[in-house]
C-alpha positions in Angstrom: 18.1 -173.0 -72.2 20.5 -170.2 -72.4 22.8 -169.3 -69.4 22.5 -166.4 -67.3 24.5 -163.3 -68.2 26.0 -161.1 -65.2 24.2 -158.0 -64.3 27.8 -156.4 -63.6 30.5 -156.9 -66.2 33.3 -154.6 -67.1 36.4 -154.8 -68.8 39.7 -152.3 -68.4 40.9 -151.1 -71.7 44.3 -152.7 -72.6 45.7 -150.2 -75.3 46.0 -146.9 -73.8 47.3 -144.1 -75.5 48.0 -140.6 -73.8 47.0 -137.2 -75.3 49.1 -136.1 -78.2 51.3 -132.9 -78.1 52.1 -130.9 -81.1 55.6 -129.2 -81.8 57.2 -127.6 -85.0 60.0 -129.1 -86.4 62.1 -128.9 -89.6 62.4 -132.1 -91.9 66.0 -132.0 -92.7 66.9 -132.3 -89.0 63.7 -133.7 -87.5 65.2 -136.8 -85.8 68.1 -134.6 -84.3 67.7 -133.4 -80.4 66.6 -129.8 -81.7 65.0 -127.7 -79.0 61.1 -128.4 -79.4 59.2 -125.5 -80.4 55.5 -126.0 -79.2 52.6 -125.3 -81.1 50.3 -122.7 -79.8 46.6 -122.2 -80.3 45.5 -118.9 -81.4 41.9 -117.2 -81.9 41.1 -114.9 -84.6 37.9 -113.0 -85.6 36.7 -113.9 -89.3 34.0 -112.2 -91.4 32.4 -114.9 -93.7 29.4 -115.1 -96.2 26.0 -116.6 -95.4 26.5 -120.0 -97.3 23.9 -122.3 -95.6 20.9 -123.6 -97.6 18.0 -121.2 -97.7 14.4 -121.7 -97.3 12.5 -121.9 -100.5 10.6 -118.9 -100.1 14.0 -116.9 -99.7 15.4 -118.3 -102.9 12.4 -117.0 -104.9 12.8 -113.3 -103.6 16.0 -111.7 -104.7 15.2 -108.7 -102.2 15.3 -111.1 -99.2 18.4 -113.0 -100.4 20.3 -109.5 -100.7 19.0 -108.8 -97.2 20.2 -112.1 -95.8 23.7 -111.6 -97.7 24.3 -108.1 -96.0 24.2 -110.0 -92.6 27.9 -111.1 -92.4 28.6 -114.4 -90.9 30.9 -113.1 -88.0 32.8 -116.0 -86.1 35.6 -116.1 -83.4 37.8 -119.4 -84.4 40.9 -121.2 -82.9 43.6 -121.9 -85.6 46.9 -123.3 -85.2 49.7 -123.4 -87.7 53.5 -124.1 -88.1 55.8 -121.0 -87.5 57.5 -119.3 -90.6 60.7 -121.5 -91.4 59.2 -124.7 -89.9 57.8 -127.4 -92.6 57.2 -130.4 -90.2 54.6 -131.2 -87.7 55.9 -133.4 -84.9 53.3 -135.2 -82.9 54.4 -137.0 -79.6 52.2 -139.5 -77.7 53.0 -142.7 -75.5 51.3 -145.9 -75.7 50.8 -148.5 -73.0 49.5 -152.0 -73.7 48.6 -154.4 -70.9 47.8 -158.0 -70.5 45.7 -160.1 -68.2 42.6 -159.7 -70.4 41.5 -162.9 -68.9 40.4 -161.1 -65.9 37.2 -158.9 -66.0 37.6 -155.7 -64.1 34.1 -156.3 -62.4 32.0 -159.5 -62.7 29.4 -160.6 -60.4 29.0 -164.3 -61.7 31.4 -166.7 -60.9 30.0 -169.4 -63.3 30.2 -166.7 -66.2 33.6 -165.7 -65.2 34.8 -169.3 -65.4 33.2 -169.9 -69.0 34.6 -166.3 -70.1 38.2 -167.4 -68.7 37.9 -170.6 -70.8 36.9 -168.9 -74.0 39.7 -166.5 -73.6 42.3 -169.0 -72.9 41.2 -171.1 -76.1 41.7 -168.0 -78.2 45.1 -167.3 -76.8 46.2 -170.8 -77.5 45.1 -170.8 -80.9 45.2 -167.2 -82.1 47.9 -165.9 -79.8 46.5 -162.2 -80.2 48.8 -162.3 -83.6 46.4 -161.0 -85.9 45.3 -158.2 -83.6 48.9 -157.3 -82.7 49.9 -157.0 -86.4 46.7 -154.5 -87.1 47.5 -152.5 -84.3 51.2 -152.3 -85.4 50.3 -151.5 -88.7 47.8 -148.4 -87.9 50.9 -147.0 -85.9 53.2 -147.5 -88.7 50.6 -145.8 -91.5 50.2 -142.9 -89.2 46.2 -143.5 -89.2 46.4 -141.3 -85.8 47.4 -138.2 -87.6 43.9 -138.0 -89.2 43.5 -134.8 -91.3 47.2 -134.1 -91.0 48.1 -136.9 -92.8 46.4 -135.5 -95.9 48.6 -133.8 -98.5 51.8 -134.5 -96.6 54.7 -135.2 -98.8 56.8 -137.2 -96.2 55.4 -138.9 -92.9 58.0 -140.8 -90.6 57.1 -142.6 -87.4 59.4 -143.3 -84.6 58.4 -145.9 -82.0 60.7 -146.7 -79.1 60.0 -149.4 -76.4 60.7 -147.5 -73.1 61.9 -150.8 -71.4 64.4 -151.7 -74.1 66.4 -149.1 -75.7 67.4 -151.5 -78.5 63.7 -152.0 -79.7 63.2 -148.9 -81.9 61.3 -148.7 -85.0 61.2 -146.2 -87.8 58.5 -146.2 -90.5 57.9 -144.5 -93.5 54.2 -144.3 -93.3 53.6 -143.6 -97.0 54.7 -147.3 -97.7 52.0 -148.9 -95.7 48.6 -149.6 -96.6 45.4 -147.6 -95.4 42.7 -149.7 -96.2 43.5 -153.5 -95.8 45.7 -155.6 -93.6 47.0 -158.1 -96.1 50.6 -157.5 -96.1 53.3 -156.8 -93.1 56.8 -155.9 -93.3 59.6 -157.3 -90.7 59.4 -154.0 -89.0 55.6 -154.0 -88.6 55.8 -157.9 -87.5 58.3 -157.2 -84.9 56.2 -154.7 -83.2 53.0 -156.7 -83.7 54.8 -159.2 -82.0 55.5 -157.3 -79.2 52.0 -156.1 -78.7 50.5 -159.7 -79.2 52.7 -161.0 -76.7 51.9 -158.5 -74.2 48.2 -158.8 -74.8 48.4 -162.3 -74.3 50.3 -162.4 -71.1 49.1 -162.6 -67.6 50.8 -159.5 -66.2 53.1 -157.9 -68.7 53.1 -154.3 -69.9 54.6 -152.5 -73.0 55.2 -148.7 -72.9 55.9 -147.2 -76.2 57.0 -143.5 -77.1 55.7 -142.5 -80.3 57.0 -139.4 -82.5 55.5 -138.7 -85.7 57.2 -136.3 -88.2 54.7 -134.9 -91.0 56.3 -132.6 -93.6 53.3 -130.3 -94.5 54.8 -127.3 -95.8 56.3 -124.0 -94.5 54.0 -122.3 -92.0 51.1 -124.6 -93.1 48.0 -124.9 -90.9 47.9 -128.2 -88.7 45.0 -129.7 -87.1 44.7 -130.4 -83.4 41.4 -132.2 -82.0 38.5 -129.8 -81.9 36.5 -129.6 -78.6 32.7 -129.9 -78.6 31.0 -126.7 -78.2 28.4 -127.3 -75.5 27.3 -123.6 -75.5 24.5 -123.0 -78.1 24.1 -119.6 -77.6 24.5 -117.0 -80.2 26.6 -114.6 -78.6 29.0 -112.9 -80.7 31.8 -113.4 -78.2 31.5 -117.1 -78.2 33.9 -119.2 -80.2 32.5 -121.3 -83.0 35.6 -123.6 -82.8 37.7 -124.5 -80.1 40.9 -126.4 -80.6 42.3 -128.9 -77.7 45.7 -128.0 -75.9 47.7 -129.6 -73.4 49.6 -127.3 -71.0 49.1 -124.5 -73.6 50.5 -126.8 -76.4 48.2 -127.7 -79.2 47.3 -131.4 -78.9 45.2 -134.5 -79.9 42.8 -136.0 -77.9 43.7 -139.5 -76.6 40.3 -140.9 -77.6 40.8 -139.7 -81.1 44.3 -141.5 -81.2 42.9 -144.6 -79.7 39.8 -144.5 -82.4 42.6 -144.7 -85.1 44.6 -147.4 -83.6 41.5 -149.6 -83.2 40.3 -148.9 -86.6 40.9 -152.5 -87.7 37.4 -153.9 -88.3 37.3 -155.6 -91.9 35.3 -158.6 -90.7 32.0 -156.7 -90.9 29.8 -157.7 -94.0 30.0 -154.6 -96.1 33.9 -154.6 -96.0 34.0 -156.0 -99.4 31.8 -153.1 -100.9 33.4 -150.2 -98.8 36.8 -151.7 -98.6 37.6 -149.4 -95.5 38.3 -150.6 -92.0 36.2 -149.2 -89.3 36.8 -148.6 -85.6 35.8 -151.7 -83.3 32.6 -150.6 -82.0 29.8 -152.6 -80.4 27.5 -151.9 -83.2 29.9 -151.0 -85.8 28.9 -147.4 -85.7 30.2 -144.9 -88.1 28.9 -141.6 -86.7 30.2 -139.6 -89.8 28.1 -141.7 -92.0 25.3 -142.3 -89.6 25.6 -146.0 -90.1 26.0 -148.9 -87.8 27.5 -151.8 -89.8 27.0 -154.4 -87.0 23.1 -154.6 -86.5 21.7 -156.9 -83.8 19.0 -158.1 -86.4 22.0 -159.8 -88.4 23.4 -161.0 -85.1 26.9 -159.4 -86.1 26.9 -157.0 -83.2 29.2 -157.6 -80.2 26.6 -158.8 -77.6 25.3 -161.4 -79.9 28.4 -162.9 -80.8 30.0 -162.6 -77.2 26.7 -163.9 -75.5 26.8 -167.1 -77.7 30.5 -167.6 -77.5 30.7 -167.2 -73.7 27.6 -169.8 -73.5 29.3 -172.5 -75.7 33.0 -171.3 -74.6 34.1 -171.2 -78.2 33.8 -169.1 -81.1 32.5 -170.2 -84.6 35.6 -168.8 -86.5 38.5 -166.6 -86.2 36.9 -163.3 -87.6 34.2 -163.5 -84.9 37.1 -164.2 -82.4 39.4 -161.6 -83.3 36.4 -158.9 -83.5 35.1 -159.7 -79.8 38.7 -160.0 -78.4 39.3 -156.6 -80.1 36.3 -155.3 -78.1 37.5 -156.4 -74.9 40.8 -154.9 -75.5 39.0 -151.7 -76.1 37.3 -151.9 -72.9 33.8 -151.3 -71.6 30.8 -152.2 -69.4 29.1 -155.1 -70.8 26.5 -156.2 -68.1 22.9 -157.3 -68.9 20.8 -154.1 -68.6 17.6 -156.1 -68.0 19.1 -157.2 -64.6 
């Protein structure tokens, strides 16, 4: 008989990024203490053409098509570009790593809590968070958190500094690191990964990192802050169709978007050998851009199926399942039994 699950079960996230802030820089003097030039978001009105797929009836009648084309696609959009004379995007954010993963933020079942603690202690003793630490470190080194800003850039350099230890500073040339696999780590990635894994495996340690990314995009080129969700569905001409994110009037990147990139480490799902593309750590392996869940409960590869079985037996079947589940707990969330 399966052991009962708690109705209240929650975990704090253990890797906590701040919002990112964007500045303009010059590649030749990127690492010098030059005065920061904040990037501003500006609005502009554009007159576009109708390009959406037409109804079948409209495509057969040329006069209807001409009438539709006459109605210009008027939009007000936000945009952000480097100033003239600046060729480099400077993105800054901080990253906090926390320990004490053995203690849930909330759990109303003492017996379950004991089983969970035994499960996690076994993982720490055998795996030591080493693989997860390396994967998080590699996603910092390869600049995955830059998203679209990474595409078409001739040079990308990431500077990582430990706030508690001025001697622990790393400089990564992002283009040297893989974007699709986690097979190889150089000494710098290993050292940063060790700092992360050591903190995650601890009872109470923490790690604060300052991360500065320099991306050579081209003189006065467009950059890509996070885009806000437009909840107003009205068709008013005064409404913006694209709203970009800012922090204190400085163009920025959502902390959620940075966090999603850092936890894009799941290569343990079944289709990875076909896609050769890591996905973000999610309960059902969901990738919204593809409209697909790679970890289906029917296949028993989703988080709840593996986690429930592991906490019942107090052990994992294999290291792949163990790393996936522990990465989910690092992500944090509310996982209580909804049926209760």
